FIDREN-167829 format. One line per 2 residues: number of its first residue (from 1); their letters; for each residue x, y, z of C-alpha. Coordinates in steps of 0.1 Angstrom, whole numbers. Example, Ala and Ser with C-alpha at 12.3 -4.5 7.8 and 13.67 -1.06 7.14 Angstrom:
2
1	AS	123,-45,78 | 137,-11,71
# end
This chain:
508
1	MD	-57,-432,-482 | -78,-462,-492
3	EV	-80,-492,-472 | -46,-511,-471
5	GF	-46,-548,-475 | -23,-571,-456
7	GL	-9,-606,-463 | 18,-620,-486
9	FN	6,-639,-516 | -29,-633,-504
11	RE	-54,-636,-535 | -65,-601,-532
13	LI	-28,-590,-534 | -23,-610,-565
15	RR	-55,-596,-579 | -45,-560,-571
17	MK	-10,-566,-584 | -24,-577,-618
19	KH	-48,-548,-619 | -22,-520,-609
21	RQ	5,-534,-629 | -16,-529,-661
23	DG	-27,-494,-648 | 8,-481,-650
25	GI	31,-503,-627 | 38,-511,-591
27	GV	65,-500,-567 | 77,-515,-533
29	IH	93,-496,-505 | 112,-516,-481
31	VR	119,-503,-445 | 141,-519,-421
33	SR	140,-501,-386 | 148,-506,-350
35	PG	117,-524,-334 | 105,-510,-301
37	FP	114,-474,-307 | 81,-453,-304
39	AA	94,-421,-320 | 105,-439,-353
41	EA	74,-462,-352 | 51,-433,-347
43	AI	69,-415,-378 | 65,-442,-400
45	KN	29,-448,-390 | 23,-412,-398
47	WE	39,-415,-431 | 18,-446,-440
49	NG	-13,-428,-434 | -6,-399,-457
51	ES	4,-422,-486 | -27,-422,-508
53	AM	-8,-446,-534 | -2,-474,-509
55	FW	-24,-505,-514 | -7,-532,-493
57	RQ	13,-536,-465 | 36,-567,-453
59	QL	53,-568,-418 | 81,-592,-412
61	EA	92,-584,-378 | 115,-554,-382
63	EC	111,-554,-420 | 81,-539,-437
65	FY	73,-538,-473 | 48,-512,-487
67	FL	32,-518,-522 | 23,-486,-540
69	RK	4,-482,-572 | 5,-454,-599
71	LK	-14,-420,-594 | -27,-397,-621
73	DE	-1,-390,-647 | 31,-393,-626
75	PI	53,-422,-636 | 54,-449,-609
77	QA	92,-447,-606 | 87,-411,-597
79	SV	60,-417,-573 | 78,-443,-554
81	EK	110,-424,-549 | 89,-394,-535
83	AA	72,-415,-512 | 106,-429,-501
85	ER	120,-395,-498 | 89,-382,-477
87	LK	97,-412,-454 | 133,-404,-449
89	SR	127,-367,-442 | 101,-378,-414
91	LQ	129,-399,-399 | 156,-372,-403
93	QL	134,-350,-382 | 141,-372,-351
95	VG	176,-366,-349 | 185,-342,-318
97	NE	154,-353,-300 | 164,-350,-262
99	KM	142,-379,-253 | 162,-402,-277
101	PS	184,-425,-257 | 219,-420,-272
103	YE	226,-458,-275 | 197,-460,-298
105	SW	203,-429,-321 | 224,-451,-346
107	SV	191,-469,-357 | 164,-443,-353
109	GA	159,-443,-391 | 155,-470,-416
111	AV	173,-484,-446 | 149,-473,-472
113	GI	149,-494,-506 | 127,-494,-537
115	AV	118,-516,-565 | 94,-511,-594
117	AH	76,-532,-620 | 65,-511,-648
119	SI	33,-517,-669 | 52,-531,-699
121	ST	49,-567,-697 | 78,-582,-678
123	GY	70,-618,-686 | 66,-627,-650
125	SA	34,-638,-631 | 19,-618,-602
127	ET	33,-643,-578 | 68,-640,-592
129	DI	67,-601,-594 | 60,-603,-556
131	YR	89,-622,-549 | 112,-603,-572
133	LL	101,-570,-560 | 104,-579,-522
135	LE	142,-592,-533 | 152,-560,-552
137	AA	137,-536,-527 | 155,-552,-497
139	ES	188,-553,-518 | 181,-517,-527
141	GK	178,-508,-490 | 210,-525,-482
143	RN	229,-506,-509 | 217,-473,-497
145	EA	221,-480,-460 | 251,-457,-456
147	TC	229,-426,-468 | 196,-437,-452
149	VI	204,-448,-418 | 209,-421,-391
151	RD	241,-434,-374 | 260,-424,-344
153	DA	294,-437,-346 | 301,-439,-309
155	AA	270,-459,-305 | 279,-480,-334
157	MR	312,-488,-318 | 296,-499,-286
159	LD	272,-521,-305 | 301,-536,-326
161	NA	321,-542,-294 | 290,-558,-278
163	RA	287,-581,-307 | 324,-590,-309
165	AA	322,-597,-271 | 292,-619,-276
167	DL	311,-638,-305 | 342,-644,-282
169	TS	322,-658,-253 | 292,-675,-271
171	EG	292,-714,-268 | 272,-713,-301
173	SQ	238,-731,-307 | 234,-763,-324
175	PR	225,-758,-361 | 189,-765,-372
177	TY	188,-799,-389 | 152,-810,-405
179	RP	147,-845,-415 | 124,-852,-443
181	EL	88,-863,-438 | 66,-881,-467
183	QG	55,-853,-490 | 32,-852,-522
185	RT	62,-838,-544 | 88,-858,-562
187	VR	113,-829,-565 | 139,-831,-536
189	IG	161,-804,-524 | 192,-825,-533
191	EL	184,-821,-570 | 192,-783,-564
193	AN	224,-789,-546 | 254,-771,-560
195	PV	292,-771,-549 | 299,-745,-524
197	PL	335,-733,-509 | 342,-751,-475
199	FP	364,-739,-448 | 373,-754,-414
201	PQ	362,-734,-381 | 397,-723,-375
203	AR	401,-705,-407 | 409,-669,-408
205	VS	383,-642,-419 | 409,-629,-442
207	EI	411,-660,-462 | 374,-662,-469
209	AY	376,-623,-477 | 404,-630,-504
211	LF	381,-658,-518 | 351,-635,-522
213	DA	371,-607,-538 | 388,-632,-563
215	DA	354,-648,-575 | 324,-624,-578
217	RT	301,-652,-584 | 309,-669,-549
219	QA	281,-654,-525 | 287,-679,-495
221	AV	313,-700,-477 | 303,-729,-455
223	IV	322,-738,-425 | 324,-776,-419
225	DH	338,-799,-392 | 348,-832,-405
227	GR	323,-829,-433 | 296,-818,-413
229	PV	283,-781,-417 | 284,-759,-386
231	GI	277,-725,-400 | 279,-703,-430
233	LM	293,-668,-440 | 276,-648,-466
235	KE	296,-624,-487 | 273,-594,-481
237	KL	272,-599,-444 | 310,-603,-442
239	HQ	315,-570,-463 | 291,-552,-439
241	ML	311,-564,-411 | 346,-552,-428
243	AG	332,-518,-438 | 325,-505,-404
245	QF	348,-481,-387 | 365,-509,-367
247	GL	354,-539,-390 | 391,-547,-401
249	PL	409,-549,-367 | 381,-564,-350
251	YW	375,-595,-374 | 403,-597,-402
253	NR	425,-622,-384 | 398,-638,-363
255	PV	387,-674,-368 | 357,-676,-391
257	ER	339,-696,-363 | 339,-663,-341
259	IM	316,-645,-367 | 297,-672,-387
261	NG	262,-678,-387 | 262,-708,-364
263	QP	225,-716,-370 | 222,-721,-408
265	LI	191,-739,-423 | 204,-773,-428
267	VD	179,-798,-445 | 183,-835,-457
269	EQ	188,-841,-495 | 155,-861,-494
271	LP	134,-831,-481 | 109,-819,-508
273	VE	117,-785,-523 | 82,-769,-512
275	QV	89,-779,-476 | 124,-764,-477
277	SQ	109,-731,-492 | 85,-729,-462
279	LA	114,-734,-438 | 134,-708,-456
281	MA	107,-685,-456 | 100,-688,-417
283	SD	135,-680,-411 | 146,-648,-396
285	FS	145,-621,-420 | 183,-612,-416
287	QL	189,-649,-430 | 164,-649,-458
289	YD	188,-646,-484 | 214,-671,-469
291	VV	219,-702,-487 | 204,-735,-477
293	LI	227,-763,-468 | 220,-797,-480
295	TK	233,-830,-465 | 232,-865,-468
297	NG	236,-888,-437 | 248,-855,-419
299	QL	276,-848,-445 | 274,-818,-468
301	TG	266,-824,-503 | 261,-789,-515
303	AA	239,-757,-510 | 210,-741,-529
305	SL	200,-704,-531 | 167,-690,-524
307	RS	164,-678,-559 | 168,-716,-572
309	IL	145,-729,-548 | 116,-702,-558
311	EC	123,-708,-595 | 118,-745,-590
313	IT	86,-741,-570 | 72,-720,-597
315	AL	80,-746,-622 | 65,-772,-604
317	RT	33,-752,-595 | 28,-744,-634
319	EA	32,-780,-642 | 6,-790,-613
321	AR	-17,-765,-627 | -13,-775,-663
323	GA	-23,-811,-652 | -50,-806,-625
325	NP	-88,-811,-631 | -103,-779,-641
327	LT	-135,-788,-622 | -121,-793,-587
329	GL	-84,-781,-592 | -71,-813,-578
331	PG	-41,-831,-594 | -51,-850,-625
333	NE	-40,-886,-638 | -4,-877,-645
335	EI	2,-865,-610 | -17,-894,-596
337	QR	4,-917,-614 | 37,-900,-603
339	EL	24,-900,-567 | 17,-940,-567
341	ER	49,-945,-582 | 69,-925,-556
343	RI	50,-942,-527 | 59,-977,-541
345	EL	96,-966,-547 | 98,-953,-511
347	GL	87,-989,-499 | 68,-976,-469
349	PF	31,-991,-460 | 2,-969,-474
351	AV	-33,-971,-480 | -52,-961,-514
353	IY	-89,-949,-512 | -109,-948,-546
355	AD	-142,-929,-542 | -171,-932,-568
357	LD	-204,-918,-567 | -235,-941,-570
359	YF	-263,-929,-592 | -246,-900,-605
361	KW	-260,-904,-641 | -295,-904,-626
363	YN	-288,-872,-606 | -275,-854,-637
365	DC	-305,-863,-657 | -329,-852,-630
367	FG	-312,-820,-616 | -289,-809,-645
369	FV	-254,-810,-651 | -247,-777,-632
371	LG	-258,-792,-599 | -241,-823,-612
373	DD	-206,-803,-612 | -215,-788,-578
375	LI	-219,-825,-563 | -186,-835,-577
377	RY	-170,-806,-561 | -187,-813,-527
379	LA	-172,-848,-528 | -139,-833,-535
381	DV	-143,-810,-507 | -153,-839,-484
383	LR	-123,-859,-491 | -99,-829,-488
385	KE	-114,-816,-454 | -115,-853,-438
387	QE	-79,-857,-449 | -69,-825,-432
389	RL	-88,-833,-401 | -76,-868,-396
391	GS	-46,-873,-421 | -11,-858,-423
393	GA	6,-833,-444 | 17,-862,-467
395	DF	-18,-873,-476 | -27,-869,-514
397	TG	-60,-863,-531 | -66,-865,-567
399	HI	-93,-863,-593 | -92,-893,-619
401	GG	-123,-877,-639 | -160,-873,-638
403	DD	-172,-885,-602 | -141,-906,-595
405	FI	-114,-896,-570 | -84,-912,-551
407	AV	-68,-905,-519 | -37,-917,-506
409	TG	-29,-919,-469 | -14,-936,-440
411	AD	-24,-974,-436 | -30,-969,-397
413	RA	-58,-944,-404 | -75,-954,-436
415	EL	-104,-971,-423 | -112,-942,-399
417	LC	-109,-919,-428 | -135,-940,-450
419	RS	-158,-939,-424 | -157,-903,-416
421	VI	-159,-895,-452 | -190,-915,-456
423	ER	-206,-899,-427 | -197,-865,-439
425	FD	-207,-871,-474 | -243,-885,-462
427	SG	-248,-858,-438 | -247,-833,-465
429	IK	-260,-849,-496 | -298,-842,-491
431	AF	-290,-805,-495 | -284,-813,-533
433	YG	-322,-824,-537 | -336,-790,-532
435	GV	-360,-802,-507 | -375,-830,-526
437	EV	-377,-864,-509 | -360,-888,-530
439	TT	-370,-926,-524 | -364,-942,-559
441	CR	-338,-938,-585 | -331,-952,-622
443	DR	-301,-974,-624 | -279,-973,-657
445	HG	-303,-997,-675 | -330,-975,-667
447	HI	-347,-995,-641 | -365,-979,-611
449	IQ	-350,-992,-578 | -356,-981,-543
451	QE	-326,-960,-533 | -326,-927,-514
453	GV	-307,-907,-538 | -269,-906,-545
455	SL	-247,-927,-524 | -209,-933,-521
457	SL	-186,-963,-528 | -151,-965,-516
459	SL	-125,-992,-523 | -98,-992,-496
461	ML	-66,-1009,-505 | -39,-1016,-478
463	WD	-1,-1022,-489 | 24,-1035,-465
465	GE	55,-1018,-484 | 70,-1053,-491
467	VP	49,-1072,-514 | 56,-1063,-551
469	VT	31,-1042,-566 | 26,-1018,-597
471	TE	4,-989,-604 | -16,-1010,-630
473	YI	-23,-1036,-603 | -37,-1010,-579
475	SR	-59,-997,-606 | -72,-1033,-616
477	FS	-75,-1041,-578 | -95,-1010,-569
479	AM	-120,-1016,-598 | -127,-1050,-584
481	LK	-132,-1036,-549 | -154,-1007,-563
483	KQ	-175,-1033,-582 | -181,-1051,-549
485	AK	-189,-1018,-529 | -212,-1008,-557
487	AR	-233,-1041,-554 | -242,-1030,-517
489	KG	-269,-1005,-509 | -261,-972,-495
491	ST	-228,-955,-490 | -203,-982,-481
493	YV	-164,-992,-484 | -148,-1026,-491
495	MD	-114,-1033,-479 | -86,-1055,-488
497	HI	-49,-1062,-483 | -26,-1062,-513
499	TG	-10,-1095,-509 | -6,-1110,-543
501	AH	-23,-1142,-530 | -58,-1138,-519
503	HR	-81,-1108,-508 | -99,-1106,-475
505	EE	-131,-1084,-478 | -146,-1061,-450
507	RL	-173,-1040,-450 | -186,-1008,-430
# end
């Protein structure tokens, strides 16, 4: 077997996905097994080592996804099905092993599911294909669980009774509620909120089961207490519980609070969609397909499915890529405008830094536009890295065009950021002269001046969140400050507060 890669949405995975999809298709095998059981782990590992079609592996706790490519003339569907059967056969051989503890025999095997993306164009990007294949393979495994899992009914009954006892005695943990932080995106999770059936904690499980049977489109019920969400019950999980040998007598007439998921993902409606996606994907894999509950001031406003969240993110990233600067990949003018408008609308203090290279035309004329592009990318990298080091996840960096950039950050750390950007820029700029000692430059008028090469001018504007301001005013204000900075020799920044009345100027 060739070297198998690892890492979800890794660039190398996406590259291989594109290649193998064109070469005949891609298959995914999903394996869910009981962790900490050496015999099963060894069987699965031996199976992995023998699969020459496997090119990627992703482990998510007790869940594992294996990506397979087409081999020779065999259709990808047949290849994946045969590989899955070989795995099941290895696991079935474990039955009857005397060293196997009886209470674990029910889960020696694995629920094995498959999904395939054929070579025919699906209209999906490689990233979307990854999401789709993971979801389909996992769902396939759940549908086939009855025939794939090596199950011992007595052990299963003990497990069900233990779970039931835990439900009856559990005090329950508080649901996880996440509050929004300032983010760079404008789409809030509240925009994806959809109505969802509501039940009180004392409602019987049978009531929710009747609802699910009556409406095939309803996939979740939310348990609320005085308008505040305290848990959820997903249709698929309820059906799994009721389908067991003792499911109906154990759960049918029980209050739903006894079997609900008491720790659903609850987010405020103002939380950005991308941050919600990160929280959802970080959840326990058993809850990956649960809906996300959305609140306003603690009161439930609706729910969003993982599918709707991922579709929204795909659209957002497509839009961002369309408007990004092709040289640096940073957001372009439209995204910059939206970011400033959003910050002003929030009414919270922030700082805007405009960055511009001095004597960039001279550098292009002397060293060529290829190195000139490298210098622009260098400045972009300096801004990004210093914001990552000193700023917060809410900071924003955009590329206006040419050698002009904008950074938006917190007002309390803006000056420190300016100083660190200048220090980092100046420490690396000499490498762009190819060992040549630069003592003079030509200005835009063609005059030779005493100047040690390219320098950096920054204009720093601080807004208190209260003085009326527009994006147009910020642009004019920055142009004035930038002119003042460029009149000074060497890399520097000029700072002022947006007050609408006067401007106080400071210099490094």
